[in-house]
Structure formats: structure tokens, C-alpha cells
C-alpha positions in Angstrom: 0.0 0.0 0.0 1.5 3.4 -0.9 2.5 5.5 2.1 -0.1 8.3 1.6 -2.9 5.7 1.5 -1.4 3.9 4.5 -1.4 7.2 6.4 -5.0 7.8 5.6 -5.9 4.3 6.7 -4.0 4.7 10.0 -5.7 8.1 10.6 -9.2 6.6 10.1 -8.2 3.6 12.2 -7.2 5.8 15.1 -10.2 8.1 14.7 -12.7 5.2 14.9 -10.9 3.7 18.0 -11.1 7.2 19.6 -14.8 7.4 18.7 -15.6 4.1 20.5 -13.5 5.2 23.5 -15.4 8.5 23.7 -18.9 6.9 23.8 -18.0 3.8 25.8 -18.6 5.3 29.3 -22.1 6.0 28.3 -23.0 2.5 27.0 -24.6 0.3 29.6 -25.6 -3.3 29.7 -29.3 -4.0 30.1 -29.6 -7.3 31.9 -32.2 -9.8 30.7 -33.1 -13.4 31.6 -31.5 -15.0 28.5 -29.1 -12.6 26.9 -27.8 -9.1 27.5 -28.9 -6.0 25.7 -27.6 -2.4 25.4 -28.7 1.0 26.6 -27.5 4.6 26.4 -27.0 6.9 29.4 -29.0 10.0 28.5 -28.4 11.8 31.8 -26.9 11.0 35.2 -29.9 8.9 36.2 -31.7 8.2 32.9 -31.0 5.4 30.3 -32.8 4.8 27.0 -33.0 1.3 25.6 -35.1 -0.8 23.2 -38.6 -1.1 24.6 -39.4 -4.4 23.1 -36.6 -6.1 25.0 -36.7 -4.3 28.3 -38.8 -5.6 31.3 -40.4 -3.0 33.6 -37.9 -3.7 36.3 -34.4 -4.7 35.4 -30.8 -4.2 36.1 -28.1 -2.4 34.2 -24.4 -2.9 34.2 -22.2 0.2 34.2 -18.5 0.2 33.6 -16.8 2.4 36.2 -13.2 1.6 35.1 -11.5 1.9 31.7 -10.4 -1.8 31.8 -14.0 -3.0 32.0 -13.0 -5.9 34.1 -16.3 -5.7 36.1 -19.6 -3.9 35.8 -21.4 -2.1 38.6 -24.8 -3.6 38.7 -27.7 -1.2 39.5 -31.5 -1.5 39.7 -33.5 0.3 37.1 -37.1 0.9 36.4 -38.9 1.7 33.1 -40.8 5.0 33.7 -42.2 5.2 30.2 -42.3 3.5 26.8 -43.1 4.5 23.2 -43.5 1.5 21.1 -43.8 3.6 17.9 -40.1 4.4 18.3 -39.1 1.3 20.4 -37.9 3.6 23.2 -37.9 2.6 26.8 -36.9 5.3 29.4 -35.3 3.9 32.5 -34.6 5.7 35.7 -31.6 4.6 37.8 -31.6 6.7 41.0 -28.2 7.9 42.2 -26.4 6.2 39.3 -24.1 9.1 38.5 -24.0 7.9 34.9 -21.9 9.6 32.1 -24.4 11.1 29.6 -23.6 10.3 26.0 -22.4 13.1 23.7 -25.3 13.7 21.2 -25.3 15.2 17.7 -28.3 16.3 15.7 -28.6 14.7 12.2 -27.6 18.0 10.7 -25.2 17.6 7.9 -24.9 13.8 8.0 -24.9 12.4 4.5 -25.5 9.0 2.9 -22.1 7.3 2.7 -20.8 8.7 5.9 -19.0 6.2 8.2 -20.8 5.2 11.3 -20.4 2.8 14.2 -23.0 0.7 15.9 -21.9 0.5 19.5 -23.4 -1.7 22.2 -22.7 -3.4 25.5 -24.5 -6.7 25.4 -21.9 -8.2 27.7 -19.2 -6.8 30.0 -17.3 -5.1 27.3 -18.3 -2.5 24.7 -18.5 -3.9 21.1 -18.5 -1.9 17.9 -19.5 -2.7 14.3 -18.3 -0.5 11.4 -20.9 0.5 8.8 -21.9 3.2 6.3 -25.0 5.3 6.4 -27.3 4.0 3.6 -30.5 6.0 4.1 -31.4 9.2 5.9 -35.1 8.8 5.8 -38.3 10.6 7.0 -41.9 9.6 7.5 -41.8 5.8 7.4 -45.2 4.3 8.0 -45.1 1.8 10.9 -48.8 0.8 10.6 -51.6 1.3 13.1 -51.5 5.1 12.5 -47.9 5.4 13.6 -45.2 7.3 11.6 -41.5 7.5 12.4 -40.6 11.1 11.5 -36.9 10.5 11.0 -34.6 7.5 10.9 -31.1 6.3 9.8 -30.5 3.1 8.1 -27.1 1.6 7.7 -25.7 -0.8 5.2 -26.2 -4.1 7.2 -28.1 -5.5 10.2 -26.9 -4.8 13.7 -25.3 -7.6 15.7 -27.3 -9.5 18.4 -27.5 -7.5 21.6 -26.9 -4.1 20.0 -30.6 -3.1 20.0 -31.0 -0.1 22.4 -27.3 0.8 21.9 -25.9 3.8 20.0 -25.3 4.6 16.4 -22.4 7.1 16.5 -20.5 9.2 14.0 -16.8 9.1 13.4 -16.2 11.4 16.4 -18.1 9.3 18.8 -21.2 11.4 19.1 -24.6 9.6 19.2 -26.7 10.2 16.1 -29.4 7.6 16.9 -30.5 4.6 18.9 -30.4 1.2 17.2 -33.5 -0.9 17.0 -34.6 -3.9 15.1 -38.4 -4.2 15.7 -39.9 -1.1 14.1 -39.9 -2.3 10.4 -39.8 -6.0 9.6 -36.5 -7.3 8.3 -35.0 -3.8 8.6 -32.7 -2.5 11.4 -33.1 1.3 11.9 -31.7 3.9 14.2 -34.1 6.4 15.6 -32.5 9.9 15.2 -31.6 12.1 18.2 -34.2 14.8 17.4 -36.9 12.2 17.8 -35.3 10.7 20.8 -35.2 14.1 22.6 -38.9 14.7 21.8 -39.9 11.2 23.0 -37.9 11.4 26.2 -39.4 14.8 27.1 -42.9 13.4 26.6 -42.1 10.3 28.6 -40.7 12.4 31.5 -43.7 14.7 31.5 -46.5 12.2 31.0 -45.2 8.6 31.3 -46.3 7.9 27.7 -46.7 9.6 24.3 -49.9 11.6 24.0 -51.6 11.3 20.6 -54.4 13.5 19.3 -57.9 12.1 19.9 -60.9 13.0 17.9 -63.4 10.2 18.8 -64.6 8.8 15.5 -64.5 5.5 13.7 -64.0 5.8 10.0 -64.0 3.9 6.7 -62.0 4.5 3.6 -63.5 6.4 0.7 -62.7 6.0 -2.9 -60.7 9.0 -4.0 -59.4 9.8 -0.5 -60.8 10.9 2.8 -62.2 9.1 5.8 -66.0 8.5 6.1 -67.2 8.9 9.7 -69.0 5.7 10.7 -69.6 6.5 14.4 -69.0 9.4 16.8 -68.1 8.7 20.4 -70.4 10.4 23.0 -68.7 13.3 24.8 -65.8 13.2 22.4 -64.1 16.3 20.7 -65.9 15.2 17.5 -69.3 15.2 19.1 -68.6 18.6 20.8 -67.7 20.1 17.4 -70.8 18.7 15.7 -69.3 16.2 13.4 -71.8 13.7 12.1 -71.9 10.1 10.9 -71.6 10.3 7.1 -69.2 13.3 7.1 -66.1 12.7 5.0 -63.0 14.0 6.7 -60.6 15.4 4.1 -58.2 17.7 5.9 -57.0 18.3 9.5 -54.9 21.4 10.3 -54.3 21.7 6.6 -53.0 18.2 6.1 -54.9 15.9 3.7 -56.5 12.8 5.1 -56.1 9.8 2.7 -58.0 7.3 4.8 -58.5 5.9 8.3 -54.8 5.0 8.7 -53.8 8.4 7.5 -56.3 10.0 9.9 -54.6 8.4 12.9 -51.2 9.5 11.7 -52.4 13.1 11.1 -54.0 13.3 14.6 -51.1 11.8 16.5 -48.9 15.0 17.0 -51.9 17.3 17.6 -52.8 16.3 21.2 -54.9 18.9 23.0 -54.6 21.4 20.1 -57.4 23.3 18.5 -57.4 22.7 14.8 -59.6 23.3 11.7 -61.1 20.1 10.3 -62.5 20.1 6.7 -65.4 17.8 5.9 -67.6 17.0 3.0 -71.2 16.9 4.2 -74.1 16.2 1.7 -71.8 17.2 -1.1 -70.8 20.6 0.4 -67.4 21.4 2.0 -67.4 22.7 5.6 -64.7 23.6 8.0 -65.2 23.3 11.8 -62.9 24.1 14.7 -62.2 21.2 17.0 -60.3 21.1 20.3 -58.7 17.6 20.2 -58.2 15.4 23.2 -55.4 13.0 23.8 -54.7 9.3 24.4 -51.5 7.7 25.6 
């Protein structure tokens, strides 16, 4: 290998090792009955991990020494979950954890080098990869949409779910998960993580906008109201069975699944809803409720 190329390779080699070393103190083991999983210290007493794999009461292993010869085992409790992002938020009282360095997606680009980093056992493990997709608005079904995600070029290793996807400087750009989209491993971006964590801390769950109707699809788009719940926001606003919902807060409603997705981020907000009633278009103001 020519010397200039060798120098570049050695520089990258050292940078990646430094990236792992930087984030390692913030990677914890999440202990499970059969095998270990990973988590990310978000603050001195908060850890995020993969919801699907994390029991309500569990233990985490924290490396206090650089040689990682032993883990400090601490009790942790899940204080909130969001299955639409696979995030579980754990509180570990008095843990004095090392919060992870976090980076917004910002100027990340497809082709950038990244590392999946986890602690499924005693030691931190890393897997080199490239960013393959910087995506938005992936439909997860049941009215849930993931606003932003990062997909790398290959699946994450076993035990890495709940661990970090980091950039070449060791800053966290996402949490790795393998349950959101079938046969696809994704990382939930840090902007979404910050929003979800704030909601879980405030409410113990993710509030989603509630209208109080059941609906059927309509040819050509829209959602036909089939029933209206008593004492619901829809009933208070005068929506009727047979109305066709076409827009909520300016966003088009393509059908019942779309309706749930459009309502989700609008909890407790007052919005304009456009309906077609007896062939005429009407707009009504509705103060939505919320569900968790």
C-alpha cells in the first residue's frame, strides 16, 4: 500500500478507535433473563434502551473503570415507553452515569462512516458501517409514523438493539432498533429521541391526538365517519356520521390509517377540520383530546 494511502488508513483507524473510547462510558448493559442488551446513558440517572426487549424492572451494568473488568450492577425501572419508536426510558436513582455526547442529524450524508456500539456483555462492542439511508416519515402501521430514521448498510449484531449509532467522532446520532420495520434495522434519530424522552418524562407515555370517531376508507381519498363517540371532541364540534374528513390542520386525510397519523402529533390542540357533508365542503374548529 502506498505511504499516503497507508497514512489515511491509519488516521481513520485511530479516529474510529477514539470514537468508540469516547462513547464507551455512556454505554450500559441492560440485563435480561436469557441474553444481554444495550442502553445509552442520557443523563446522570436516565437510560434509554429498546422497549421491546426491556422488562419494567431490570438491572443495568455500568463500567466504572476503563479496563471494563467488572460492571457495577444497578437496579433500574422503566418509567415510560413509546412502542412507535421502540424507546424505553429507565430511571436509575443515584447512578451518576456519564451522559452520552449527542449530535443532531444536521449535515450527515449518505455514505458517511458510522459505528453501531453496544454493551450486550461486559465489554463495549463496535461494528463498522456506512449510512445508507437518511429517511423521513416511514409508515409503521396502526397510524404510527416515524418522523426520521437512519438506516445503515447491514443488520446490527445481536445485543446491539438499544445501543448507539455514533458518527466518526463518537457522538450519538441515533438509537439502534430492530423491531420497528420487519427485516430492517433502523436507528431512531436524536431529534426524535429528545422529543420522546421529554414526553415520557412529562406524561409517562406519548400523548396522541384524539378525535373520537371510527371511519371507513372512501374512494378518491378521505375518511368516512361511521360513528362518533359520545362526549368526544368530534361530538362537541358537531361532526356527524356520514361526514367525510378530508383535511385536519391543513393536512390531507387519505383514509383511516392516515387519519390516525395526522391526529397523532396534535394532542390537545385546537385545529380546523374540513369535511364534506351532503356534497358541500365545511370547515369546523375542533379542540382535540389525547390518548397515551
